[in-house]
BAFI-3210 file (N, C-alpha, C; in Angstrom, 3 decimals, decimal comma, padded with zeros to 6 digits):
// residues 272
n [1|2|3|4|5|6|7|8|9|10|11|12|13|14|15|16|17|18|19|20|21|22|23|24|25|26|27|28|29|30|31|32|33|34|35|36|37|38|39|40|41|42|43|44|45|46|47|48|49|50|51|52|53|54|55|56|57|58|59|60|61|62|63|64|65|66|67|68|69|70|71|72|73|74|75|76|77|78|79|80|81|82|83|84|85|86|87|88|89|90|91|92|93|94|95|96|97|98|99|100|101|102|103|104|105|106|107|108|109|110|111|112|113|114|115|116|117|118|119|120|121|122|123|124|125|126|127|128|129|130|131|132|133|134|135|136|137|138|139|140|141|142|143|144|145|146|147|148|149|150|151|152|153|154|155|156|157|158|159|160|161|162|163|164|165|166|167|168|169|170|171|172|173|174|175|176|177|178|179|180|181|182|183|184|185|186|187|188|189|190|191|192|193|194|195|196|197|198|199|200|201|202|203|204|205|206|207|208|209|210|211|212|213|214|215|216|217|218|219|220|221|222|223|224|225|226|227|228|229|230|231|232|233|234|235|236|237|238|239|240|241|242|243|244|245|246|247|248|249|250|251|252|253|254|255|256|257|258|259|260|261|262|263|264|265|266|267|268|269|270|271|272]
n.u [108,016|105,427|104,337|104,604|102,907|100,537|100,252|100,123|097,767|095,932|096,209|095,223|092,591|091,637|091,890|090,175|087,799|087,662|087,419|084,993|083,263|083,624|082,511|079,857|079,149|079,236|077,430|075,277|072,371|068,909|067,363|065,348|062,703|062,432|061,608|063,332|064,613|066,541|067,748|070,155|071,358|071,402|069,791|070,039|068,654|070,037|071,108|073,968|075,097|075,220|077,336|078,548|076,863|076,145|077,914|080,184|083,423|086,948|087,790|085,704|083,949|081,236|080,565|080,397|077,992|075,494|076,271|078,147|076,539|074,923|076,771|077,571|075,101|074,513|076,557|075,873|073,521|074,366|074,415|075,224|076,089|074,520|074,457|072,380|072,822|071,190|069,307|067,536|064,882|064,134|063,995|061,811|059,869|061,461|061,644|058,997|058,554|060,066|062,824|064,799|065,380|065,430|065,375|067,876|068,205|067,573|064,815|062,242|059,089|055,888|052,439|051,713|053,842|053,642|051,631|052,651|054,958|056,837|057,676|060,604|062,225|063,453|066,656|068,385|069,069|067,784|068,005|066,238|067,146|067,228|069,149|071,229|072,727|076,014|075,964|073,378|070,670|068,134|065,438|065,573|063,053|060,062|057,959|059,381|060,697|058,618|057,531|056,436|058,604|060,885|063,198|063,498|065,426|065,504|066,032|064,823|061,688|062,009|061,430|062,186|061,510|058,728|058,355|059,139|056,987|054,882|055,586|056,724|054,802|054,305|056,714|058,925|059,409|062,218|063,197|065,803|067,467|069,948|071,659|073,905|073,613|071,427|072,421|074,496|073,047|072,110|074,523|075,677|074,060|071,755|069,450|067,608|067,812|068,124|066,375|067,426|068,991|070,834|073,259|074,006|074,380|076,494|078,545|078,779|079,550|081,965|083,571|083,165|083,732|082,697|080,648|078,003|075,454|073,702|070,341|069,576|067,494|065,400|065,745|063,989|062,679|062,870|063,514|063,281|065,144|064,245|064,805|063,340|061,034|059,539|056,050|054,030|055,961|056,435|057,953|060,590|060,765|060,383|062,682|064,744|064,141|064,514|067,271|068,279|067,397|068,814|071,515|071,293|070,694|073,062|074,836|076,167|075,132|075,455|078,175|079,105|077,891|079,143|081,745|081,538|079,862|080,960|080,148|078,361|075,672|072,352|069,782|067,932|064,569|063,260|063,607|060,789]
n.v [091,100|091,934|089,729|087,986|089,240|088,974|086,186|085,701|087,023|085,555|083,091|083,781|084,421|081,985|080,446|081,775|081,189|078,448|078,315|079,730|077,922|075,628|076,723|076,995|074,367|073,356|074,740|075,549|073,695|074,758|074,657|075,722|074,989|072,584|072,445|072,430|071,953|073,516|076,010|075,638|073,470|069,839|067,969|065,134|062,352|059,642|056,322|055,589|052,853|050,465|048,809|047,387|049,245|051,776|053,764|054,820|055,637|054,835|057,316|058,537|059,471|059,704|056,901|054,397|052,669|054,068|056,676|057,339|057,540|059,675|061,723|062,101|062,751|065,256|066,818|066,838|068,265|070,656|071,250|071,536|068,851|067,711|065,669|063,970|061,979|059,383|057,253|054,437|054,383|057,021|058,165|058,270|059,815|062,200|062,889|063,412|065,591|067,490|067,662|066,923|066,589|064,166|060,660|058,302|055,187|052,849|052,074|049,711|049,173|049,547|049,468|051,044|052,950|054,305|056,016|058,286|059,129|059,723|057,487|057,237|055,778|052,439|051,510|049,882|046,537|043,836|040,727|038,875|036,958|034,220|033,968|031,997|030,610|029,109|026,449|025,660|023,399|023,370|022,475|023,441|025,014|027,001|026,139|024,823|026,928|028,653|028,539|028,517|029,884|030,168|032,747|035,541|038,010|041,420|044,507|047,372|048,657|047,913|046,391|043,774|043,236|043,396|041,239|039,115|039,139|038,428|036,039|034,299|034,089|032,795|032,709|034,675|038,069|040,164|043,471|045,600|048,765|049,125|047,589|045,802|045,053|043,420|041,265|040,434|039,478|036,989|035,751|035,583|033,723|034,449|034,718|032,985|033,314|035,661|037,888|039,336|041,415|039,882|040,988|042,493|040,416|039,240|041,150|041,247|038,632|038,583|040,034|038,773|035,846|032,355|032,477|032,669|031,335|031,124|030,023|027,114|027,444|028,484|031,940|034,069|036,320|038,647|041,977|045,541|048,362|051,865|055,365|057,999|060,784|063,820|063,645|064,725|066,227|066,192|067,415|067,030|064,349|063,535|064,600|063,268|060,549|060,704|061,185|058,793|056,867|057,716|057,185|054,483|053,416|054,126|052,406|053,155|052,893|050,151|049,942|051,529|050,153|047,635|048,415|049,491|047,657|045,145|042,961|041,703|043,635|042,715|042,767|045,724|046,987|047,885|051,188|053,264]
n.w [011,675|011,401|010,352|012,559|014,425|013,131|013,166|015,894|016,552|015,004|016,289|018,808|018,253|017,332|019,667|021,278|019,999|020,412|023,186|023,552|022,222|023,834|026,239|025,521|025,076|027,651|029,154|031,789|032,548|032,429|035,350|036,679|036,677|037,933|040,536|042,846|046,176|047,058|045,338|042,692|043,708|043,956|046,107|047,958|049,541|051,315|052,517|053,664|054,064|052,715|051,260|048,182|046,925|048,126|050,310|052,983|052,356|053,310|053,865|054,798|052,977|050,612|048,547|045,921|043,767|043,557|044,343|042,410|040,099|040,897|041,157|038,516|037,422|038,719|037,734|034,961|035,053|035,898|038,625|042,155|044,194|046,996|049,798|052,027|054,695|056,232|058,559|057,126|057,661|057,923|055,336|053,511|054,994|055,164|052,469|051,912|053,594|052,270|052,659|050,999|047,395|046,077|046,610|046,809|047,076|046,090|046,146|046,211|044,511|046,180|046,980|049,325|049,615|047,238|047,680|048,833|047,657|044,549|042,009|039,968|038,020|037,122|038,201|039,646|039,994|041,883|043,876|046,099|048,888|051,223|054,102|056,232|059,273|059,121|059,948|060,027|059,593|058,549|056,294|052,805|052,164|051,908|053,605|055,636|056,858|057,590|060,295|063,709|066,200|064,650|064,064|062,081|060,572|059,317|057,433|059,000|058,009|055,350|052,025|052,295|054,939|054,826|053,072|054,681|056,543|054,834|053,559|055,468|057,729|060,167|061,463|063,570|063,020|063,245|063,219|062,191|062,493|061,269|058,612|058,824|061,479|061,382|059,919|061,669|063,861|063,087|062,385|064,975|066,098|067,388|065,993|063,429|060,650|057,872|055,713|052,761|050,253|047,575|046,877|049,133|050,959|049,694|050,033|052,856|053,361|052,015|053,781|056,160|056,084|056,086|058,024|057,417|055,144|051,997|051,792|050,120|047,943|045,241|044,177|046,251|045,316|042,629|041,833|040,950|042,025|042,557|041,782|043,700|043,969|045,246|045,710|043,100|041,924|038,950|036,884|037,739|038,015|035,306|034,153|035,391|034,711|031,959|031,882|033,126|031,241|029,007|029,839|030,284|027,710|026,406|027,547|029,832|032,408|032,839|032,702|034,826|036,932|036,752|037,422|039,998|041,516|041,043|039,531|036,636|035,414|035,698|033,093|032,731|032,681|029,390|028,071|027,458]
ca.u [107,285|104,039|103,865|104,461|101,738|099,350|100,182|099,689|096,347|095,159|096,163|094,358|091,234|091,374|091,761|088,870|086,632|087,607|086,920|083,535|082,582|083,648|081,606|078,510|078,881|079,174|076,536|074,402|070,979|067,904|066,728|064,384|061,362|062,467|061,146|064,436|064,392|067,634|068,269|071,562|071,795|070,613|069,871|069,731|068,640|070,674|071,548|075,290|075,511|074,990|078,417|079,182|075,947|076,294|078,592|081,254|084,752|087,887|087,997|084,357|083,254|080,275|081,089|079,555|077,214|074,521|076,993|078,842|075,479|074,452|077,843|077,427|073,777|074,582|077,388|075,199|072,462|074,989|074,081|076,096|075,487|074,482|073,948|071,919|072,938|070,330|068,839|066,682|063,479|063,839|064,167|060,492|059,361|062,303|061,245|057,635|058,663|060,859|064,211|065,607|064,734|065,478|065,923|068,618|068,539|067,068|063,548|061,255|057,710|054,834|051,259|051,709|054,808|053,199|050,601|053,227|056,236|056,708|058,827|061,155|062,505|064,330|068,094|069,160|068,408|067,862|067,538|066,039|067,427|067,252|070,492|071,183|074,059|076,778|075,756|071,891|070,305|066,702|065,266|065,450|061,716|059,239|057,278|060,244|061,042|057,435|057,049|056,594|059,874|061,920|063,380|064,107|065,704|065,433|066,218|063,639|060,990|062,396|060,617|062,528|060,751|057,437|058,389|059,130|055,619|053,916|056,057|056,940|053,944|054,334|057,961|059,033|060,304|062,960|063,701|066,947|067,653|071,209|071,695|074,939|073,114|070,531|073,255|075,218|072,094|072,128|075,928|075,855|073,113|070,571|068,367|067,818|068,016|067,809|066,054|068,105|069,342|071,961|074,493|074,325|074,899|077,851|079,601|078,963|080,235|083,362|084,320|082,963|083,581|082,404|079,718|076,609|075,269|072,388|069,500|069,620|066,265|065,403|065,656|062,635|062,058|063,734|062,774|064,225|065,101|063,950|064,920|062,010|061,013|058,310|054,733|053,614|057,065|056,489|059,074|061,900|060,650|060,624|064,005|065,594|063,896|065,167|068,746|068,553|067,295|069,951|072,618|071,060|070,798|074,422|075,604|076,906|074,681|076,061|079,616|079,331|077,463|080,213|082,902|081,271|079,358|081,884|079,560|077,576|074,339|071,233|069,055|066,808|063,366|063,598|063,055|059,655]
ca.v [091,501|092,026|088,278|087,416|089,811|088,335|084,799|085,767|087,391|084,414|082,102|084,215|084,327|080,545|080,011|082,381|080,369|077,159|078,566|079,998|076,667|074,855|077,263|076,739|072,940|073,020|075,685|074,891|073,511|075,576|073,792|076,560|074,347|071,300|072,498|071,989|072,506|074,465|076,407|075,421|072,150|068,597|067,503|063,770|061,517|058,316|055,606|055,098|051,666|049,394|048,726|048,460|050,096|053,120|053,670|055,830|054,997|054,979|058,731|058,987|060,219|058,851|056,072|053,300|052,760|055,212|057,954|057,657|058,009|061,030|062,684|062,376|063,503|066,593|067,434|067,019|069,257|071,890|071,501|071,060|067,676|067,722|064,316|063,892|060,559|059,126|055,904|054,046|054,660|058,430|058,636|058,630|061,044|063,304|063,299|063,964|066,929|068,314|067,918|066,749|066,434|062,857|059,577|057,330|054,053|051,630|051,685|048,881|049,660|048,918|050,384|052,028|053,964|055,098|057,033|059,493|059,472|059,439|056,653|057,798|054,731|051,445|051,550|048,924|045,158|043,110|039,420|038,627|035,587|033,854|033,558|031,439|030,346|028,133|025,130|025,467|022,271|023,476|022,122|024,640|025,228|027,960|025,472|024,461|028,090|029,319|027,850|029,230|029,608|030,681|034,194|035,980|039,467|042,258|045,859|047,990|049,391|047,563|045,436|042,556|043,069|043,017|039,882|038,075|038,996|037,793|034,714|033,516|034,776|032,089|033,024|036,031|039,021|041,201|044,460|046,346|050,045|048,947|046,365|044,897|044,455|042,334|040,095|039,931|038,746|035,657|035,271|035,266|032,683|034,994|034,649|031,787|033,676|037,039|038,064|040,473|041,396|038,988|041,789|042,805|039,213|038,995|042,000|040,825|037,338|038,874|040,615|037,831|034,551|031,154|032,638|032,557|030,775|031,340|028,830|026,625|027,359|029,532|033,294|034,311|037,338|039,609|043,275|046,636|049,623|053,106|056,648|058,524|062,217|064,277|063,435|065,981|066,903|065,533|067,889|066,395|062,922|063,328|064,911|062,157|059,387|060,897|061,010|057,337|056,137|058,023|056,468|053,079|053,065|054,297|051,426|053,780|052,350|048,844|050,104|051,967|049,009|046,617|048,965|049,660|046,553|044,034|041,885|042,104|044,114|042,075|043,683|046,583|047,151|048,723|052,506|053,424]
ca.w [012,884|011,039|010,236|013,865|015,114|012,494|013,645|017,297|016,406|014,520|017,336|019,845|017,772|017,321|021,067|021,812|019,355|021,091|024,544|023,389|021,915|025,076|027,182|025,056|025,241|029,035|029,757|032,764|032,183|033,122|036,310|037,508|036,670|038,565|041,924|043,708|047,483|047,290|043,976|042,408|044,349|043,974|047,526|047,836|050,770|051,160|053,687|053,250|054,848|051,898|050,228|047,441|046,296|048,623|051,694|053,298|052,173|054,405|054,145|055,279|051,819|049,916|047,415|045,500|042,493|043,583|044,426|041,046|039,223|041,365|040,823|037,060|037,217|039,167|036,795|033,747|035,284|036,358|040,035|043,192|044,848|048,507|050,203|053,412|055,071|057,466|058,626|056,057|058,043|057,782|054,007|052,866|055,759|054,787|051,119|052,013|054,267|051,418|053,103|049,791|046,106|045,545|047,469|046,060|047,925|045,427|046,742|045,464|044,520|046,787|047,027|050,436|049,325|046,113|048,149|049,319|046,842|043,131|041,495|038,730|037,001|037,663|037,970|040,446|040,060|043,203|044,105|047,545|049,277|052,674|054,530|057,598|059,848|058,385|060,354|060,128|058,717|058,177|054,937|051,946|051,669|052,561|054,624|056,775|057,577|058,050|061,499|065,034|066,869|063,847|064,132|060,821|060,678|058,103|057,648|059,358|056,977|053,959|051,378|052,864|056,136|054,395|052,508|055,797|056,989|053,870|053,132|056,608|058,754|061,394|062,110|064,220|062,282|064,024|062,289|062,702|061,620|060,520|057,916|059,388|062,768|061,069|059,531|062,840|064,715|062,591|062,530|066,345|066,515|068,129|065,037|062,611|059,210|057,473|054,293|052,364|048,849|047,371|046,807|050,552|051,579|049,115|050,628|054,201|053,378|051,726|054,931|057,291|055,577|056,926|059,139|056,935|053,896|051,451|051,813|048,753|047,224|044,229|044,655|046,627|044,527|041,966|041,603|040,680|042,897|041,813|042,361|043,988|044,270|045,983|045,054|042,441|041,215|037,631|036,036|038,146|037,652|033,910|033,689|035,859|033,917|030,685|032,134|033,347|030,041|028,124|030,228|030,072|026,251|026,011|028,227|030,908|033,656|033,044|032,948|036,208|037,784|036,757|038,092|041,380|042,183|040,849|038,714|035,541|035,712|034,947|032,208|033,256|031,702|028,313|028,099|026,553]
c.u [105,811|103,407|103,700|103,209|100,513|099,110|099,652|098,227|095,516|095,064|095,264|092,899|090,733|091,092|090,464|087,714|086,527|086,984|085,393|082,707|082,520|082,655|080,193|078,183|078,657|078,236|075,569|072,942|070,009|067,183|065,712|063,050|061,302|062,004|062,139|064,193|065,478|068,201|069,779|072,126|070,886|070,806|069,272|069,752|069,125|070,874|072,872|075,790|075,304|076,013|078,086|078,205|076,074|076,918|079,605|082,536|085,676|088,134|086,670|083,623|082,346|080,995|080,121|078,732|076,247|075,250|077,569|077,783|075,073|075,546|077,738|076,133|073,943|075,468|076,697|074,070|073,066|074,662|075,186|075,377|075,615|073,764|073,574|071,925|072,119|069,876|067,738|065,255|063,079|063,727|062,793|059,890|060,155|061,962|059,934|057,679|059,591|062,216|065,202|064,751|064,472|065,973|066,575|069,102|067,975|065,730|062,687|059,919|056,812|053,660|051,308|052,672|054,344|052,080|051,308|054,486|055,983|057,955|059,265|061,333|063,472|065,798|069,002|068,435|068,666|067,325|067,448|066,346|067,268|068,620|070,511|072,612|074,668|076,375|074,195|071,501|068,821|066,489|065,098|064,028|060,999|058,511|058,129|060,637|059,826|056,754|057,259|057,994|061,078|061,985|064,131|064,190|065,561|065,710|064,892|063,025|061,249|061,374|060,916|061,728|059,329|057,309|058,424|057,709|054,697|054,347|056,219|056,042|053,968|055,671|057,964|059,995|060,920|063,648|064,808|067,131|068,959|071,291|072,663|074,398|072,158|071,227|073,881|074,311|072,068|073,519|076,210|075,025|071,924|069,330|068,656|068,167|067,752|067,358|066,675|068,463|070,605|073,272|074,940|074,960|076,375|078,932|079,798|079,830|081,739|084,218|084,167|082,742|083,283|081,459|078,339|076,576|073,820|071,629|069,332|068,248|066,255|065,268|064,160|061,906|063,163|062,885|063,832|064,004|064,947|064,560|063,500|062,105|059,684|057,051|054,343|054,754|057,362|057,674|060,369|061,854|060,959|061,999|064,935|065,411|064,545|066,667|069,063|068,446|068,413|071,213|072,512|071,291|072,228|075,381|076,425|076,411|075,341|077,544|079,856|078,873|078,550|081,460|082,696|080,763|080,156|081,333|078,688|076,222|073,288|070,477|067,973|065,726|063,754|062,912|061,964|059,757]
c.v [091,458|090,638|087,704|087,941|089,149|086,885|084,776|086,028|086,221|083,327|082,448|084,051|082,824|080,008|080,527|081,560|079,046|077,312|078,821|078,716|075,745|075,321|076,937|075,239|072,602|073,948|074,914|074,831|074,368|074,628|074,510|075,926|072,973|071,283|072,022|072,687|073,539|074,873|076,244|074,146|070,986|067,964|066,095|063,031|060,141|057,673|054,977|053,969|050,405|049,114|047,383|049,380|051,559|052,991|054,779|055,089|055,240|056,439|059,397|059,794|059,244|058,129|055,052|053,631|053,945|056,525|058,255|058,112|059,440|062,097|063,028|063,116|064,977|067,409|067,793|068,108|070,595|072,233|071,009|069,944|067,844|066,427|064,417|062,368|060,303|057,675|055,668|054,520|056,093|058,937|059,139|059,777|062,249|063,790|063,992|065,419|067,859|068,692|067,704|066,505|064,995|061,804|058,585|056,207|052,733|051,131|050,838|049,456|048,833|049,929|051,445|053,228|054,889|056,133|058,315|059,956|059,093|058,714|057,219|056,724|053,662|051,682|050,623|047,569|044,471|041,592|039,160|037,115|035,441|033,338|033,054|031,154|029,143|026,703|024,805|024,344|022,271|023,257|023,384|024,719|026,310|027,316|025,231|025,734|028,906|028,528|028,735|028,815|030,021|032,155|034,632|037,527|040,057|043,668|046,556|048,860|049,056|046,630|044,088|042,213|042,685|041,666|038,817|037,999|038,216|036,349|033,731|034,073|034,045|032,283|034,421|036,932|039,978|042,174|045,241|047,702|050,005|047,597|045,339|044,246|043,345|041,023|039,508|039,158|037,310|035,026|034,873|034,231|033,104|034,956|033,491|032,192|035,187|036,963|039,378|040,327|040,580|039,817|042,241|041,595|039,044|039,817|041,622|039,558|037,574|039,300|039,689|036,441|033,406|031,372|032,356|031,829|031,032|029,965|028,344|026,351|028,564|030,946|033,537|035,332|038,146|040,828|044,319|047,758|050,842|054,278|057,193|059,999|062,521|064,043|064,756|066,633|066,199|066,117|067,258|065,005|062,712|063,591|063,764|060,897|059,476|060,660|059,546|056,611|056,414|057,267|054,982|052,641|053,197|053,273|051,931|053,171|050,943|048,956|050,596|050,853|048,027|047,068|049,005|048,448|045,262|042,866|042,501|042,500|043,308|043,165|044,422|046,558|048,105|050,123|052,623|054,775]
c.w [012,612|010,938|011,533|014,594|014,437|012,975|015,065|017,342|016,033|015,545|018,408|019,482|017,713|018,701|021,684|021,211|020,067|022,486|024,493|023,154|023,112|026,048|026,816|025,295|026,755|029,849|030,621|032,266|032,975|034,061|037,158|037,610|037,332|040,004|042,979|045,114|047,757|045,865|043,799|042,964|043,999|045,365|047,518|049,209|050,481|052,510|053,289|054,140|054,105|050,800|049,497|046,761|046,748|050,077|051,843|053,149|053,377|054,838|054,539|054,249|051,164|048,721|047,061|044,205|042,514|043,607|043,111|040,082|039,610|041,045|039,330|036,749|037,592|038,225|035,515|033,864|035,632|037,693|040,973|043,895|046,347|048,969|051,763|053,765|056,338|057,436|057,544|056,421|057,975|056,394|053,394|053,704|055,397|053,374|051,200|052,615|053,518|051,986|051,988|048,534|045,632|046,590|046,537|046,955|047,341|046,003|045,725|045,483|045,454|046,882|048,047|050,164|048,204|046,469|048,532|048,597|045,421|042,681|040,132|037,724|037,655|037,270|038,663|040,534|041,429|043,081|045,571|047,826|050,806|053,042|055,971|058,047|059,129|058,705|060,423|059,139|058,414|056,693|054,150|051,399|052,522|053,718|055,873|057,558|058,161|059,194|062,801|065,657|065,989|063,948|062,844|060,938|059,293|058,482|057,994|058,267|055,527|053,383|051,901|054,090|055,775|053,757|053,559|056,330|056,135|053,553|054,341|057,878|060,098|062,142|062,707|063,453|063,324|063,078|062,938|061,850|060,874|059,861|058,489|060,767|062,488|060,637|060,823|063,834|064,329|062,685|064,008|066,871|067,326|067,277|064,059|061,132|059,049|056,006|053,906|050,830|048,693|047,356|048,253|051,226|051,035|049,716|052,037|054,291|052,976|052,883|056,194|056,773|056,588|058,053|058,689|055,596|053,317|051,580|050,380|048,171|046,240|044,834|045,091|045,847|043,824|041,689|041,308|041,651|041,985|042,502|042,683|044,354|044,968|045,149|044,459|041,626|039,898|036,832|036,424|037,777|036,144|033,449|034,165|035,089|032,602|030,855|032,298|032,085|029,083|028,528|030,105|028,570|025,769|026,624|029,417|032,208|033,959|033,326|034,357|037,212|037,888|037,626|039,559|042,124|042,077|040,094|037,557|035,866|034,957|034,115|032,975|032,248|030,621|028,513|027,075|025,795]
res [m|q|k|k|l|s|l|l|l|a|t|a|l|a|l|t|a|v|l|m|g|s|g|a|a|s|a|k|e|d|t|s|k|l|n|l|v|k|p|g|y|l|v|v|g|m|t|l|q|f|p|p|q|m|y|l|n|s|a|k|q|p|a|g|y|d|y|e|l|l|r|r|l|a|r|d|l|g|l|k|l|e|i|k|n|m|d|f|g|g|l|i|p|g|l|v|s|k|q|f|d|l|v|s|v|g|l|g|k|n|p|d|r|e|k|s|i|l|y|v|r|e|y|m|p|y|s|t|i|l|v|t|g|k|n|n|t|t|r|p|s|v|e|a|w|n|v|a|g|k|k|i|t|a|l|q|g|s|l|a|a|g|f|v|k|s|t|f|p|k|a|t|l|v|e|f|p|l|q|d|a|a|f|l|e|v|a|s|g|r|a|d|a|i|v|a|e|a|n|l|y|g|f|f|n|k|n|n|p|e|l|l|k|p|v|a|m|p|n|l|r|s|y|f|g|h|w|t|v|q|l|g|n|d|p|l|k|t|r|l|a|t|w|l|c|d|k|q|e|k|g|i|l|k|a|v|f|r|q|q|m|g|y|k|m|p|d|l|p|a|c|k]
***
């Protein structure tokens, strides 16, 4: 009996040690200095209409590359994840007015945006392309598309819309608050082309084959999307940048990208 009691006691002590060690390893990070809008939560602004990068699945739950990264981030910081889904045009104003801590929609840098928001770090590679109707015979050159009478669509407020203005100034830009609406305008023949990211075209084409085709000229532009936070919130920017770099250097970003996006991630800029 004494031996059994000693064995039970030793087992209990060993289990307690394991639990204490586990608790220490999973202890919540001190996030009190990150200037969060809602203590204990990571509140994120997103536009869940860009599959496979970010979207609502069949159960109407967030899914995609961005969501998977945010889920892991919130877990590592010991925070609850709260997502606010809204139209793309409302994200920057929402961040400025402190409706959320972070915008995760792959924003590209431009000088106007940098006046009101703080960029964290690159995490999403993009290639911008021109897409037209399947039977369109316009020559594959900027000159052929930069003419009066051409109607080119883009997502409202996006870098793609700005690119149309600067690259095809003679054409008519038509902006849409919903990405699919911009694609459908071209598919239906009501517009001549759309400027969008290659991955968005790929997903649209997968679900709507034989309607559109990329214009056969070199990628108009390649760039990187960033996470963004409120202007002045350097502590949060630094913490998020550190997290992204850690996951990049460990190969986790590439693994999640491949799993969610379905193709190999182009190289991101090296962490400094």
